[in-house]
Structure formats: C-alpha cells, structure tokens
C-alpha positions as CSV (number, residue, x, y, z in Angstrom):
1,M,5.5,-43.1,-99.3
2,K,2.7,-41.9,-97.0
3,K,1.5,-39.6,-99.9
4,L,1.3,-42.6,-102.2
5,L,-0.6,-44.6,-99.7
6,L,-3.1,-41.7,-99.1
7,I,-3.6,-41.2,-102.8
8,T,-4.1,-44.9,-103.3
9,A,-6.6,-45.1,-100.4
10,A,-8.5,-42.1,-101.7
11,A,-8.7,-43.5,-105.2
12,I,-10.0,-46.9,-103.9
13,T,-12.6,-45.1,-101.7
14,L,-13.8,-43.0,-104.6
15,S,-14.1,-45.8,-107.0
16,A,-15.9,-48.0,-104.5
17,G,-18.4,-45.2,-103.8
18,G,-19.2,-45.0,-107.5
19,A,-19.8,-48.8,-107.7
20,L,-22.1,-48.7,-104.7
21,A,-24.1,-45.8,-106.2
22,Q,-24.7,-47.9,-109.4
23,N,-26.4,-50.6,-107.3
24,T,-28.6,-48.3,-105.4
25,P,-32.2,-48.5,-106.3
26,D,-33.3,-45.3,-108.2
27,F,-37.0,-44.7,-108.5
28,A,-36.6,-41.6,-110.6
29,T,-34.3,-43.2,-113.1
30,T,-36.5,-46.3,-113.5
31,D,-39.6,-44.1,-113.9
32,G,-38.6,-43.5,-117.5
33,D,-41.7,-41.6,-118.5
34,K,-41.7,-39.5,-115.2
35,S,-45.4,-40.4,-114.5
36,G,-44.7,-40.9,-110.8
37,E,-45.2,-44.7,-111.0
38,V,-42.9,-47.5,-112.4
39,T,-44.6,-49.8,-114.9
40,L,-43.8,-53.4,-115.3
41,S,-41.9,-52.7,-118.6
42,E,-39.9,-49.9,-117.0
43,L,-39.0,-52.1,-114.1
44,I,-37.9,-55.1,-116.2
45,L,-35.8,-52.7,-118.3
46,R,-33.6,-52.0,-115.3
47,Y,-34.2,-55.1,-113.1
48,P,-34.7,-58.0,-115.6
49,D,-34.8,-60.6,-112.8
50,V,-38.1,-59.2,-111.3
51,S,-41.1,-61.3,-112.3
52,E,-44.6,-60.1,-113.1
53,A,-45.9,-62.0,-110.0
54,Q,-43.4,-59.9,-107.8
55,F,-44.6,-56.7,-109.5
56,N,-48.2,-57.5,-108.9
57,T,-47.6,-58.5,-105.3
58,A,-45.8,-55.1,-104.7
59,D,-48.6,-53.2,-106.4
60,A,-50.6,-52.9,-103.2
61,D,-53.1,-50.4,-104.5
62,K,-53.5,-52.3,-107.8
63,S,-52.9,-49.2,-109.8
64,G,-50.9,-51.0,-112.5
65,G,-47.8,-49.2,-111.5
66,L,-45.5,-49.0,-108.5
67,N,-45.2,-45.9,-106.4
68,E,-41.8,-45.3,-104.7
69,K,-42.7,-47.3,-101.6
70,E,-43.9,-50.2,-103.6
71,F,-40.9,-50.0,-106.0
72,L,-38.5,-50.3,-103.0
73,M,-40.3,-53.3,-101.8
74,V,-39.6,-55.1,-105.0
75,V,-36.0,-54.0,-105.5
76,T,-34.9,-54.2,-101.9
77,P,-37.1,-57.2,-100.6
78,N,-34.9,-57.7,-97.5
79,T,-35.3,-54.2,-96.1
80,E,-38.3,-52.2,-94.9
81,A,-39.3,-49.4,-97.3
C-alpha cells in the first residue's frame, strides 16, 4: 500500500511540474527568429492576450522589439524582471 501511495505521489508531482513548466515565460522560444528581441507578431503568437499598447509600453528603448527584461515585464506584469 505504501508503494502505491509513493508511486501515485511521484506521478502527481511529475505531471504538475510539466504543467507548471508550460506556463513559464520562455524568451528563447518566443523569439522565433532568434534575433535577440521578441517582435509584436512573435509575442502575439504565444501570448494572444497582449495588446500592442502593452508591447509599446514595455519596449522601453523603443527598438521595435523586446529584450528579455522587457519581455518579462509584459508576460509577468505582477513581478519584477
């Protein structure tokens, strides 16, 4: 019985870890062309709820793309990047 409980707990832990990883912002994956910046179109492909206004506000250096710090400000607005 203890083995069954341990196996079940391990399976739940592993499956939850995978689900959490899918929701983690990933700059490298979002930067589809690997330019070092995420464009508005790349961002919207992965995060369709982000508006152009949010993108423009986060683009602090006005380069037309988001570096990793700017990207994290958009996709995790309630945390400090």
